[in-house]
C-alpha positions as CSV (number, residue, x, y, z in Angstrom):
1,X,-3.5,9.9,-26.5
2,X,-1.6,13.0,-25.9
3,X,-4.7,14.7,-24.4
4,X,-5.1,11.7,-22.1
5,X,-1.5,11.9,-21.0
6,X,-1.6,15.6,-20.4
7,X,-4.8,15.1,-18.3
8,X,-3.1,12.3,-16.3
9,X,0.1,14.4,-15.6
10,X,-2.2,17.3,-14.5
11,X,-4.0,14.9,-12.2
12,X,-0.8,13.7,-10.7
13,X,0.5,17.3,-10.2
14,X,-2.7,18.4,-8.5
15,X,-2.5,15.3,-6.2
16,X,1.1,16.0,-5.2
17,X,0.2,19.6,-4.3
18,X,-2.6,18.2,-2.2
19,X,-0.2,15.9,-0.4
20,X,1.7,19.0,1.0
21,X,-0.4,18.8,4.2
22,X,-1.3,15.1,4.0
23,X,-0.2,12.9,7.0
24,X,-1.8,9.7,5.9
25,X,-0.2,6.9,3.8
26,X,-1.1,3.3,2.9
27,X,1.6,0.8,3.6
28,X,2.1,-1.7,0.9
29,X,3.1,-5.2,2.0
30,X,6.6,-4.7,0.7
31,X,7.2,-2.1,3.4
32,X,6.7,-4.4,6.3
33,X,10.4,-5.4,6.4
34,X,11.1,-1.8,7.2
35,X,8.6,-1.3,10.0
36,X,11.3,-1.5,12.7
37,X,13.0,1.5,11.0
38,X,9.8,3.4,10.7
39,X,9.2,3.0,14.4
40,X,12.8,4.0,15.3
41,X,12.8,7.2,13.2
42,X,9.2,8.2,13.4
43,X,10.0,11.0,16.0
44,X,12.4,12.8,13.6
45,X,9.7,13.3,10.9
46,X,8.2,16.7,10.4
47,X,4.7,15.3,10.9
48,X,3.2,12.3,12.7
49,X,2.0,10.1,9.8
50,X,-0.9,7.8,10.1
51,X,0.0,4.5,8.5
52,X,-2.9,2.3,7.1
53,X,-2.8,-1.4,6.4
54,X,-5.5,-3.8,5.3
55,X,-7.4,-5.4,8.3
56,X,-6.7,-8.7,6.6
57,X,-3.2,-8.8,8.2
58,X,-4.2,-8.5,11.8
59,X,-7.2,-10.8,11.1
60,X,-4.8,-13.6,9.9
61,X,-2.4,-12.9,12.9
62,X,-5.4,-13.4,15.2
63,X,-6.6,-16.6,13.5
64,X,-3.0,-18.0,13.6
65,X,-3.2,-18.0,17.4
66,X,-5.8,-20.8,17.2
67,X,-4.7,-22.4,13.9
68,X,-1.1,-22.4,12.9
69,X,-2.1,-22.9,9.3
70,X,-2.7,-19.2,9.0
71,X,1.0,-18.5,9.6
72,X,1.6,-20.6,6.5
73,X,-0.7,-18.3,4.5
74,X,1.0,-15.2,6.0
75,X,4.4,-16.6,5.2
76,X,3.5,-17.5,1.7
77,X,1.9,-14.0,1.1
78,X,5.1,-12.3,2.4
79,X,7.4,-14.5,0.3
80,X,5.4,-13.7,-2.8
81,X,5.3,-10.0,-2.1
82,X,8.7,-9.4,-0.8
83,X,11.6,-11.8,-0.4
84,X,12.9,-10.0,2.6
85,X,12.4,-11.1,6.2
86,X,9.3,-9.9,8.0
87,X,9.1,-10.1,11.8
88,X,5.7,-11.6,12.7
89,X,6.4,-10.9,16.3
90,X,6.7,-7.2,15.5
91,X,3.5,-7.3,13.5
92,X,1.8,-8.8,16.5
93,X,3.1,-6.1,18.8
94,X,1.9,-3.4,16.4
95,X,-1.5,-4.6,15.4
96,X,-2.6,-7.1,18.0
97,X,-0.9,-6.1,21.3
98,X,-1.0,-2.3,20.4
99,X,2.5,-2.0,22.1
100,X,3.5,1.0,19.9
101,X,0.5,3.1,21.0
102,X,2.4,6.4,20.4
103,X,2.5,5.5,16.6
104,X,-0.6,5.8,14.5
105,X,-1.2,2.4,12.7
106,X,-4.8,2.1,11.5
107,X,-6.5,-0.8,9.7
108,X,-8.5,-0.5,6.5
109,X,-12.0,-2.0,6.7
110,X,-14.5,-2.4,3.9
111,X,-16.4,0.6,5.3
112,X,-13.5,2.8,4.5
113,X,-12.9,2.0,0.8
114,X,-14.3,2.4,-2.7
115,X,-16.3,-0.9,-3.0
116,X,-16.3,-0.8,-6.8
117,X,-12.5,-0.9,-6.8
118,X,-12.4,-3.6,-4.1
119,X,-14.8,-5.9,-6.0
120,X,-13.0,-5.4,-9.2
121,X,-9.6,-6.3,-7.7
122,X,-11.1,-9.2,-5.7
123,X,-12.5,-10.9,-8.7
124,X,-9.8,-10.0,-11.2
125,X,-6.5,-10.3,-9.3
126,X,-6.0,-14.0,-8.1
127,X,-3.1,-16.0,-7.0
128,X,-4.5,-19.6,-6.9
129,X,-2.0,-20.8,-4.2
130,X,-3.2,-17.9,-2.0
131,X,-6.9,-18.8,-2.0
132,X,-7.6,-19.6,1.6
133,X,-10.0,-22.5,2.3
134,X,-12.5,-20.6,4.4
135,X,-16.2,-20.8,3.9
136,X,-16.6,-19.4,1.4
137,X,-13.2,-19.5,-0.3
138,X,-11.2,-16.4,0.4
139,X,-9.0,-14.6,-2.2
140,X,-6.2,-13.2,-0.1
141,X,-4.3,-11.3,-2.8
142,X,-7.4,-9.8,-4.3
143,X,-8.6,-8.7,-0.9
144,X,-5.4,-7.0,0.1
145,X,-4.9,-5.3,-3.3
146,X,-8.6,-4.2,-3.3
147,X,-8.4,-2.6,0.1
148,X,-5.1,-0.8,-0.6
149,X,-6.4,0.6,-3.9
150,X,-9.9,1.1,-2.7
151,X,-8.8,3.1,0.3
152,X,-6.3,5.2,-1.9
153,X,-8.9,6.0,-4.4
154,X,-11.7,6.9,-1.9
155,X,-9.5,9.0,0.4
156,X,-6.9,10.3,-2.1
157,X,-4.1,8.9,0.0
158,X,-0.7,7.8,-1.4
159,X,0.6,4.2,-1.2
160,X,4.1,3.7,0.2
161,X,6.0,0.8,-1.5
162,X,9.4,-0.8,-1.4
163,X,9.1,-2.8,-4.6
164,X,6.7,-2.9,-7.5
165,X,4.9,-6.1,-6.7
166,X,1.6,-4.2,-6.4
167,X,2.2,-2.8,-9.9
168,X,2.9,-6.3,-11.3
169,X,-0.3,-7.7,-9.7
170,X,-2.5,-5.0,-11.2
171,X,-0.9,-4.0,-14.5
172,X,-2.9,-6.5,-16.5
173,X,-6.2,-5.0,-15.2
174,X,-5.4,-1.4,-14.4
175,X,-3.2,1.0,-16.5
176,X,0.2,2.0,-14.9
177,X,1.8,5.4,-15.4
178,X,5.5,5.6,-14.7
179,X,6.5,9.1,-13.7
180,X,10.3,8.6,-14.1
181,X,12.1,11.9,-14.6
182,X,9.0,13.9,-13.8
183,X,8.3,16.1,-10.9
184,X,12.0,16.1,-9.9
185,X,11.6,19.4,-7.9
186,X,8.7,17.9,-5.9
187,X,9.8,14.3,-5.1
188,X,12.3,15.0,-2.3
189,X,10.0,17.1,-0.3
190,X,7.1,14.8,-1.0
191,X,9.0,11.7,0.2
192,X,10.5,13.4,3.2
193,X,7.1,13.8,4.8
194,X,6.7,10.0,5.2
195,X,10.2,8.5,4.8
196,X,13.4,9.4,6.6
197,X,15.4,9.2,3.4
198,X,18.7,9.9,5.0
199,X,18.2,7.1,7.5
200,X,17.3,4.5,4.9
201,X,20.1,4.7,2.3
202,X,20.3,1.8,0.0
203,X,16.6,1.3,0.2
204,X,14.5,2.3,-2.9
205,X,11.1,3.6,-2.1
206,X,8.2,4.3,-4.4
207,X,4.8,6.1,-4.0
208,X,1.7,4.9,-5.8
209,X,-1.2,7.2,-6.3
210,X,-4.6,6.7,-8.0
211,X,-5.5,9.2,-10.7
212,X,-8.9,9.3,-12.3
213,X,-9.1,8.8,-16.0
214,X,-11.7,7.5,-18.5
215,X,-9.1,5.3,-20.3
216,X,-9.2,2.8,-17.4
217,X,-11.8,0.1,-17.0
218,X,-12.0,1.0,-13.3
219,X,-11.9,4.8,-13.7
220,X,-8.3,5.4,-12.6
221,X,-4.7,4.6,-13.3
222,X,-1.9,3.8,-10.8
223,X,0.9,6.3,-11.1
224,X,4.3,5.3,-9.7
225,X,6.6,8.0,-8.3
226,X,10.2,7.3,-7.1
227,X,12.6,9.7,-5.4
């Protein structure tokens, strides 16, 4: 067990070092209530981050224009993932109208992810009241989790989170490694590359990273880092 732990810690350390010049980050659904702040302060960051979101979100926004039932699914998804208000009009402006063209928001498609991770999550992580009655039936939670983790694994990109709902969804299927009290000297610099910490006081941010290990049924653990 100690050997596995040492290997995981080394993997996390190596990934954090690799993030020193990384400008890509996946946005967990819990971050959506803070999108307006991200837009406001983006100019003060040292880098211009590229924020990635599953293409499922803009897909549902588009479908909702023709069928308001999809707003119901979006609202239910957001309530489950975060109990904070999410501005659907702002999401439309970002992902559909492309109003904030100076910011780099990109969508995650199946062509960009590790499909083994996606398929595992899609079939294992299910919320029955978020199965959308398309043809065939569509597992909304499994799809979003699979794209977030599948993109993070394939591209070695960190996941930005405002709560640990993602952790709670996956912990029965994928091992979680809590890095509390570790990497103290690296965390502040690491976070400041993506988050204007001084401008978001009172908000607790987390970063999730996928680290390869043989002890996981899917070949990686999800490590959680907080500032």
